[in-house]
C-alpha positions as CSV (number, residue, x, y, z in Angstrom):
1,X,4.2,18.9,6.2
2,X,4.4,22.4,8.6
3,X,2.2,21.4,12.1
4,X,2.9,22.7,15.4
5,X,3.0,19.1,17.2
6,X,2.6,20.1,20.8
7,X,-0.4,22.9,20.6
8,X,-1.8,19.9,18.8
9,X,-1.3,17.7,21.5
10,X,-2.0,20.6,24.2
11,X,-5.2,21.2,22.7
12,X,-6.5,17.5,22.9
13,X,-5.8,17.0,25.9
14,X,-6.6,20.0,27.6
15,X,-10.4,19.2,25.9
16,X,-10.8,15.8,26.8
17,X,-9.9,16.5,30.4
18,X,-12.9,16.1,32.5
19,X,-15.1,19.2,34.9
20,X,-13.5,17.5,37.9
21,X,-10.0,18.2,36.4
22,X,-10.9,21.9,35.6
23,X,-11.7,23.1,38.6
24,X,-9.0,21.2,41.2
25,X,-6.0,24.2,41.9
26,X,-8.0,26.3,40.2
27,X,-5.8,29.2,41.6
28,X,-3.1,27.7,39.6
29,X,-1.9,29.2,36.0
30,X,-3.6,27.3,33.4
31,X,-1.3,27.9,31.3
32,X,1.4,26.3,33.2
33,X,0.3,22.9,31.7
34,X,3.2,20.9,30.6
35,X,3.1,18.0,27.6
36,X,5.4,15.9,30.5
37,X,2.5,16.0,33.3
38,X,0.4,13.9,30.8
39,X,-0.3,10.8,31.2
40,X,1.3,8.8,28.3
41,X,-1.5,6.3,27.9
42,X,-3.5,9.4,27.5
43,X,-2.6,9.5,24.0
44,X,-2.4,6.0,22.9
45,X,-6.6,5.9,22.1
46,X,-6.3,8.8,19.3
47,X,-3.3,7.2,17.8
48,X,-4.9,3.4,16.8
49,X,-7.9,5.1,16.0
50,X,-5.9,7.3,13.8
51,X,-4.6,4.2,12.2
52,X,-7.5,2.5,12.1
53,X,-9.2,5.4,10.1
54,X,-5.8,4.3,7.2
55,X,-6.3,0.4,7.1
56,X,-9.8,0.6,7.1
57,X,-11.4,4.2,6.2
58,X,-11.4,6.3,2.8
59,X,-8.0,4.6,0.7
60,X,-9.0,1.1,1.6
61,X,-12.5,1.0,-0.2
62,X,-10.6,3.0,-3.0
63,X,-8.0,0.0,-3.5
64,X,-11.0,-2.6,-3.2
65,X,-13.0,-0.9,-6.0
66,X,-9.4,-1.0,-7.6
67,X,-8.8,-5.1,-7.0
68,X,-12.5,-6.1,-8.3
69,X,-13.8,-6.0,-4.8
70,X,-16.3,-3.1,-4.4
71,X,-18.2,-1.3,-7.9
72,X,-18.5,2.6,-7.7
73,X,-21.9,3.1,-8.1
74,X,-22.7,6.5,-8.5
75,X,-20.8,10.0,-7.5
76,X,-17.6,10.2,-5.9
77,X,-17.0,6.3,-5.4
78,X,-18.9,6.6,-9.4
79,X,-15.5,9.1,-10.6
80,X,-13.2,7.5,-8.3
81,X,-14.0,3.9,-9.3
82,X,-13.2,4.8,-12.9
83,X,-10.0,6.2,-11.9
84,X,-10.2,9.8,-11.5
85,X,-8.9,10.1,-8.3
86,X,-7.2,13.5,-7.5
87,X,-4.8,13.9,-4.3
88,X,-7.6,15.0,-2.5
89,X,-8.4,11.7,-1.8
90,X,-5.5,10.7,0.1
91,X,-5.6,13.9,2.3
92,X,-6.7,12.2,5.7
93,X,-5.2,9.3,5.2
94,X,-1.3,10.8,5.0
95,X,-2.9,13.2,8.2
96,X,-3.6,10.2,10.0
97,X,-0.1,8.0,9.3
98,X,2.4,11.6,10.0
99,X,-0.2,13.6,12.2
100,X,-2.5,11.3,13.7
101,X,0.8,8.5,14.6
102,X,4.4,9.4,14.2
103,X,4.4,12.5,16.3
104,X,1.7,10.5,19.1
105,X,3.3,7.7,19.3
106,X,6.9,9.7,19.5
107,X,6.3,11.4,22.4
108,X,4.7,8.5,24.2
109,X,7.9,6.7,24.1
110,X,9.4,10.0,25.2
111,X,7.3,10.4,28.2
112,X,7.5,6.5,29.0
113,X,11.3,5.7,28.7
114,X,11.1,3.1,30.8
115,X,7.7,1.6,30.3
116,X,8.4,-1.5,27.7
117,X,4.9,-2.2,26.9
118,X,4.2,1.0,25.7
119,X,7.0,0.8,23.8
120,X,6.7,-1.9,22.1
121,X,3.2,-1.2,21.0
122,X,4.1,2.3,20.1
123,X,7.0,1.0,17.7
124,X,4.6,-1.3,16.0
125,X,2.4,1.1,15.4
126,X,4.6,3.4,14.0
127,X,5.8,0.6,11.7
128,X,2.8,-0.5,11.1
129,X,1.6,3.1,9.9
130,X,5.0,3.9,7.7
131,X,5.0,0.3,6.7
132,X,1.4,1.4,5.2
133,X,2.3,4.3,4.0
134,X,5.2,3.2,1.8
135,X,3.1,0.4,0.4
136,X,0.4,2.7,-1.2
137,X,2.2,5.7,-1.9
138,X,5.8,4.3,-2.8
139,X,8.8,6.3,-1.7
140,X,7.6,8.7,0.8
141,X,8.8,11.1,3.8
142,X,10.6,9.0,7.2
143,X,13.7,9.7,7.8
144,X,13.3,13.8,8.7
145,X,9.8,13.4,9.9
146,X,8.8,15.1,13.1
147,X,12.2,16.6,13.5
148,X,11.6,20.5,14.5
149,X,14.4,21.1,12.7
150,X,13.0,20.5,9.0
151,X,10.5,21.8,8.4
152,X,10.2,19.3,4.1
153,X,11.2,16.2,5.5
154,X,13.2,14.5,2.1
155,X,11.3,11.4,0.5
156,X,12.8,8.0,1.5
157,X,12.8,5.4,-1.0
158,X,10.1,2.9,-0.5
159,X,12.1,-0.3,-0.2
160,X,14.5,1.4,2.9
161,X,11.4,2.5,4.0
162,X,10.1,-0.9,4.7
163,X,12.5,-2.1,5.8
164,X,13.0,0.5,8.3
165,X,9.6,-0.7,9.3
166,X,11.1,-3.8,9.5
167,X,14.0,-2.7,11.4
168,X,11.6,-0.8,13.4
169,X,9.4,-4.0,14.1
170,X,12.6,-5.9,15.2
171,X,12.9,-3.1,18.0
172,X,9.1,-3.6,19.2
173,X,9.2,-7.4,19.1
174,X,12.3,-6.7,21.8
175,X,10.9,-4.6,23.9
176,X,7.3,-6.9,24.3
177,X,9.1,-9.7,24.8
178,X,10.0,-8.4,28.2
179,X,7.4,-6.8,28.7
180,X,4.7,-8.0,31.3
181,X,0.6,-7.3,29.7
182,X,-1.3,-5.0,32.2
183,X,-5.3,-3.9,31.9
184,X,-4.6,-0.9,29.7
185,X,-7.8,0.7,28.6
186,X,-5.8,3.0,26.0
187,X,-5.3,0.0,24.0
188,X,-8.0,-0.8,22.0
189,X,-7.1,-3.2,20.3
190,X,-5.3,-6.1,22.8
191,X,-6.2,-4.0,26.4
192,X,-2.6,-4.4,27.1
193,X,-1.9,-7.9,26.0
194,X,2.1,-8.3,25.8
195,X,1.6,-11.7,24.1
196,X,-0.7,-10.7,21.6
197,X,1.3,-7.2,20.3
198,X,3.9,-9.3,19.9
199,X,2.7,-11.7,17.2
200,X,1.0,-9.0,15.6
201,X,4.5,-7.6,15.0
202,X,5.7,-10.9,13.3
203,X,2.9,-11.0,11.2
204,X,3.1,-7.2,10.1
205,X,6.4,-8.1,9.3
206,X,5.8,-11.2,7.1
207,X,3.7,-9.1,5.8
208,X,6.4,-5.9,4.5
209,X,8.1,-8.8,3.8
210,X,5.7,-10.4,1.3
211,X,5.6,-6.5,0.0
212,X,9.4,-7.0,-0.7
213,X,9.2,-10.2,-2.2
214,X,11.3,-11.9,0.3
215,X,9.3,-14.7,1.0
216,X,12.0,-16.6,2.7
217,X,12.0,-14.0,5.4
218,X,7.8,-13.9,5.8
219,X,7.7,-17.4,6.3
220,X,10.3,-17.2,9.0
221,X,8.3,-14.3,10.3
222,X,5.2,-15.8,10.2
223,X,6.3,-19.4,11.9
224,X,6.5,-16.7,15.0
225,X,3.2,-14.9,14.0
226,X,-0.7,-14.7,15.2
227,X,-1.4,-18.0,16.4
228,X,-4.8,-18.3,16.9
229,X,-8.1,-16.5,15.8
230,X,-8.7,-14.5,19.2
231,X,-5.4,-13.0,18.8
232,X,-6.1,-10.6,15.3
233,X,-6.3,-7.7,15.4
234,X,-9.1,-6.0,14.7
235,X,-10.9,-2.5,15.7
236,X,-14.6,-3.0,17.5
237,X,-16.6,-0.4,17.7
238,X,-18.2,0.7,20.7
239,X,-20.0,3.2,20.1
240,X,-23.9,3.3,20.8
241,X,-26.7,2.4,19.0
242,X,-29.1,5.5,20.5
243,X,-26.1,7.7,19.3
244,X,-26.4,8.0,14.6
245,X,-22.6,8.4,14.1
246,X,-19.7,8.2,16.4
247,X,-17.6,4.8,17.2
248,X,-19.4,2.3,14.3
249,X,-17.7,-0.1,11.7
250,X,-16.7,2.5,9.1
251,X,-17.7,1.5,6.3
252,X,-21.2,1.1,7.6
253,X,-21.1,4.9,8.9
254,X,-20.3,6.1,5.1
255,X,-23.3,4.6,3.6
256,X,-25.5,5.8,6.1
257,X,-23.8,9.4,5.5
258,X,-23.4,11.3,2.5
259,X,-22.9,8.3,0.9
260,X,-25.6,6.5,0.3
261,X,-25.9,5.1,-2.8
262,X,-22.3,5.3,-4.0
263,X,-20.5,2.0,-3.2
264,X,-21.1,-1.3,-3.0
265,X,-20.6,-5.1,-4.1
266,X,-22.9,-5.7,-7.0
267,X,-21.8,-8.1,-9.8
268,X,-18.7,-6.9,-7.9
269,X,-15.8,-10.0,-9.1
270,X,-15.5,-11.0,-5.3
271,X,-19.2,-11.2,-5.2
272,X,-19.0,-13.7,-8.7
273,X,-16.2,-15.5,-7.2
274,X,-18.3,-17.0,-4.3
275,X,-21.6,-16.7,-5.6
276,X,-22.3,-21.2,-5.8
277,X,-24.6,-19.8,-9.0
278,X,-21.9,-17.6,-10.9
279,X,-20.0,-18.5,-14.0
280,X,-17.0,-18.2,-12.1
281,X,-17.6,-19.5,-8.9
282,X,-14.9,-21.1,-6.9
283,X,-17.2,-23.1,-5.0
284,X,-16.5,-26.9,-5.9
285,X,-17.3,-30.2,-4.2
286,X,-15.3,-29.1,-0.8
287,X,-15.9,-26.2,-0.6
288,X,-19.6,-23.9,-0.3
289,X,-19.2,-20.3,-0.2
290,X,-23.1,-19.6,0.7
291,X,-22.8,-18.0,4.1
292,X,-19.1,-15.6,3.3
293,X,-21.5,-14.6,-0.2
294,X,-24.6,-13.6,2.1
295,X,-22.0,-11.6,4.6
296,X,-20.0,-10.5,2.1
297,X,-23.1,-8.6,0.6
298,X,-22.8,-4.7,0.9
299,X,-26.1,-3.2,0.5
300,X,-25.0,0.5,-1.3
301,X,-28.2,1.8,0.4
302,X,-27.5,1.6,3.7
303,X,-29.5,0.6,6.4
304,X,-30.6,-2.7,8.5
305,X,-30.0,-4.5,4.9
306,X,-26.7,-3.8,5.9
307,X,-26.2,-7.0,8.8
308,X,-23.4,-9.0,7.5
309,X,-19.4,-7.3,7.3
310,X,-20.3,-3.7,7.4
311,X,-23.0,-4.2,10.5
312,X,-22.8,-0.9,12.3
313,X,-21.0,-2.8,15.0
314,X,-19.1,-5.6,13.5
315,X,-15.3,-5.3,13.5
316,X,-12.9,-4.0,11.0
317,X,-9.7,-6.7,10.6
318,X,-6.7,-5.2,10.8
319,X,-4.1,-8.0,11.0
320,X,-5.1,-11.4,11.4
321,X,-4.9,-14.9,12.3
322,X,-5.9,-15.9,8.0
323,X,-3.3,-13.8,6.6
324,X,-0.4,-15.3,9.1
325,X,-1.6,-18.8,7.9
326,X,-1.9,-17.7,4.3
327,X,1.4,-16.0,4.4
328,X,3.0,-19.7,5.7
329,X,0.5,-21.8,3.0
330,X,2.1,-19.2,0.2
331,X,5.6,-18.9,1.1
332,X,5.7,-22.9,2.3
333,X,4.3,-23.5,-1.5
334,X,6.6,-21.3,-3.0
335,X,9.8,-23.6,-1.4
336,X,8.1,-26.6,-0.5
337,X,5.3,-27.1,-2.7
338,X,2.1,-28.8,-2.2
339,X,3.4,-30.7,0.7
340,X,5.0,-28.2,2.5
341,X,1.7,-25.6,2.1
342,X,-1.1,-27.4,1.9
343,X,-0.9,-28.3,5.7
344,X,-1.3,-24.3,6.9
345,X,-4.4,-23.8,3.8
346,X,-5.9,-26.6,5.7
347,X,-5.9,-25.3,9.6
348,X,-7.5,-22.1,7.8
349,X,-10.3,-23.9,6.0
350,X,-11.1,-26.0,9.1
351,X,-11.7,-22.7,11.2
352,X,-13.2,-21.5,8.1
353,X,-15.7,-25.0,8.5
354,X,-16.7,-23.9,11.8
355,X,-18.8,-20.8,10.8
356,X,-15.7,-18.2,12.0
357,X,-15.5,-16.4,8.4
358,X,-18.5,-14.9,9.1
359,X,-21.2,-13.6,12.2
360,X,-23.9,-14.7,14.0
361,X,-26.3,-13.6,11.4
362,X,-24.8,-16.2,8.1
363,X,-23.4,-18.4,10.6
364,X,-27.0,-20.4,9.7
365,X,-26.4,-20.8,5.7
366,X,-24.9,-23.2,4.2
367,X,-20.9,-23.4,4.3
368,X,-18.7,-25.8,3.5
369,X,-14.7,-26.4,3.9
370,X,-13.2,-29.2,3.8
371,X,-9.8,-30.6,3.8
372,X,-7.9,-30.5,0.4
373,X,-5.9,-33.5,-0.3
374,X,-2.6,-33.2,-2.3
375,X,-4.6,-34.9,-5.6
376,X,-7.2,-32.2,-5.4
377,X,-4.1,-29.9,-7.1
378,X,-2.8,-32.6,-9.9
379,X,-3.4,-32.1,-13.3
380,X,-7.6,-32.4,-12.9
381,X,-7.9,-32.5,-9.9
382,X,-10.7,-29.9,-8.7
383,X,-8.4,-27.1,-7.8
384,X,-5.9,-27.9,-11.7
385,X,-8.8,-28.2,-14.1
386,X,-7.0,-26.6,-16.9
387,X,-3.1,-28.7,-16.5
388,X,-1.3,-26.7,-14.9
389,X,1.8,-28.1,-12.5
390,X,0.4,-28.8,-9.4
391,X,2.6,-26.6,-7.1
392,X,1.3,-23.3,-9.2
393,X,-2.1,-24.9,-8.7
394,X,-1.6,-24.9,-5.1
395,X,-0.6,-21.4,-4.8
396,X,-2.7,-20.4,-7.4
397,X,-5.5,-21.4,-5.0
398,X,-3.4,-19.5,-2.0
399,X,-3.0,-16.5,-3.2
400,X,-7.1,-16.3,-4.2
401,X,-8.1,-17.5,-0.6
402,X,-6.0,-14.1,0.2
403,X,-8.0,-12.2,-2.2
404,X,-11.2,-13.8,-0.6
405,X,-9.9,-13.9,3.5
406,X,-8.5,-10.3,2.8
407,X,-11.6,-8.1,1.8
408,X,-11.7,-5.1,3.6
409,X,-8.1,-5.1,4.2
410,X,-5.2,-3.7,1.7
411,X,-4.4,-7.5,0.5
412,X,-6.2,-7.9,-2.2
413,X,-5.0,-5.0,-3.6
414,X,-1.3,-5.4,-2.4
415,X,-1.3,-9.0,-3.9
416,X,-2.6,-7.9,-7.5
417,X,0.2,-5.0,-7.4
418,X,2.7,-8.1,-6.5
419,X,1.5,-10.9,-8.8
420,X,0.8,-8.8,-11.4
421,X,4.5,-9.3,-13.3
422,X,6.5,-11.6,-11.6
423,X,3.5,-14.4,-11.1
424,X,0.3,-14.0,-13.7
425,X,0.3,-17.3,-13.8
426,X,-1.1,-16.8,-9.9
427,X,-2.7,-14.0,-9.9
428,X,-6.9,-13.4,-9.4
429,X,-7.6,-12.3,-13.1
430,X,-9.9,-10.0,-11.7
431,X,-12.3,-7.6,-13.4
432,X,-14.0,-4.2,-12.9
433,X,-17.5,-4.6,-13.3
434,X,-18.3,-1.2,-16.2
435,X,-15.2,0.0,-15.4
436,X,-11.7,1.2,-17.6
437,X,-9.9,-1.6,-19.2
438,X,-6.2,-2.1,-17.8
439,X,-3.6,-0.2,-17.3
440,X,-4.2,-1.0,-13.3
441,X,-3.8,1.2,-10.3
442,X,-0.2,0.8,-8.9
443,X,-0.1,3.2,-6.4
444,X,-2.2,6.0,-4.6
445,X,-1.6,10.1,-5.0
446,X,0.2,12.2,-2.6
447,X,-1.5,13.9,-0.3
448,X,-2.6,17.4,-1.9
449,X,-1.2,19.2,1.2
450,X,1.9,17.3,1.1
451,X,2.4,18.4,-2.3
452,X,1.8,21.8,-2.0
453,X,3.7,22.6,1.6
454,X,6.7,20.2,0.9
455,X,9.6,21.7,-1.4
456,X,11.5,18.1,-1.1
457,X,7.7,16.4,-2.7
458,X,8.2,16.1,-6.5
459,X,6.4,19.0,-8.9
460,X,3.5,17.3,-9.3
461,X,2.5,13.2,-8.9
462,X,3.2,10.9,-11.0
463,X,0.3,9.6,-11.4
464,X,-2.0,6.4,-10.0
465,X,-0.8,4.5,-13.2
466,X,3.5,4.0,-12.4
467,X,4.8,0.5,-11.1
468,X,6.6,1.1,-7.6
469,X,9.6,0.1,-7.1
470,X,8.8,-3.0,-5.0
471,X,6.7,-4.5,-8.0
472,X,9.2,-3.6,-11.3
């Protein structure tokens, strides 16, 4: 983890400058450019793009294969689908967090110490990045990172890093609670809306508490989390149709490039689960997933056939209203049973029943998400045909909805690991089409660069089948 942070930042600012700025004060020494002279906001967009790549890029697609949602068909993704996953595959995601995010976010805070909005946003993003890293890898460096006096930071325990992320979110919440919203073009998620950032902080806290299986704290955080669909944090592509590359849906981009034909949804467990014609379909008298089945279908050959969830300008979910409702449904259901959790699940179903779960290309296809009644989870009800306890049948449905609604996020992979040992009766029993038998993947390998350069890194990666502390 050795890199010259100030050199990278100065170069990025220099090359981003306009032609006009290059000829202003031409007689001044260009070597006098200082980090302190750069407007703090200019670093913000880059950190958000780095976060987007870490959240919905290559490693996310791998997690979807390892949770039965995508299928690796040929070439690289076929090998990874067969659990042949090298440390080189996580290097870019690791770099997004440790190079693209943390140094820049801390620099913004240093440059704008009195700006409550920037302080809150940058703390939220740092917590988001490092919390995700801990969830994916296990023990990771954090307490000593970005310290110029420490070349090789120690690896902190997974639980301690998740708790540090939660604490940093507390600090972000305090800042955002006292911040005024303002137009902020550099904020590509919320445009400077302090209220939306504040709610996202609470939902992120709830997510991390779910990783820790602290369900009461997750419920308390989610009660103040994202309260409407327009408050969801999403990456919204802003590219041009006349440019083949650039700011596009990240999944669409890889299928339009060298990975065409490599990865898709063909016959995956997820697609069978929502296919009305499948023998394991979740469709019933109150649920019709026809539209969402079409919307989720990913044609591995790329092109115009992908007009749904990976259409080139389709937003990609990061932290969502649906996730917050499902956290409330599960945590309330765990403590108070069907009566406590069902209103939250039905709130989500009411939203889905407006056609909100798909885009305009599929909103004309059939869909139905009628409200469930408590009796639907009783022995013999439409959501309890195998006669398990009603409260467990309800939780099973919530987890299944998390599996479906979380497509494109880490949620299905996180839930698979979270529930595999502690709650096998409600975990989604996914399988990997033409893939190997269990054991299942439990973590991602550390970045090859980190293993090679950090003397505090393990001599070799523990492997993808080693259960991390939060899931033991």
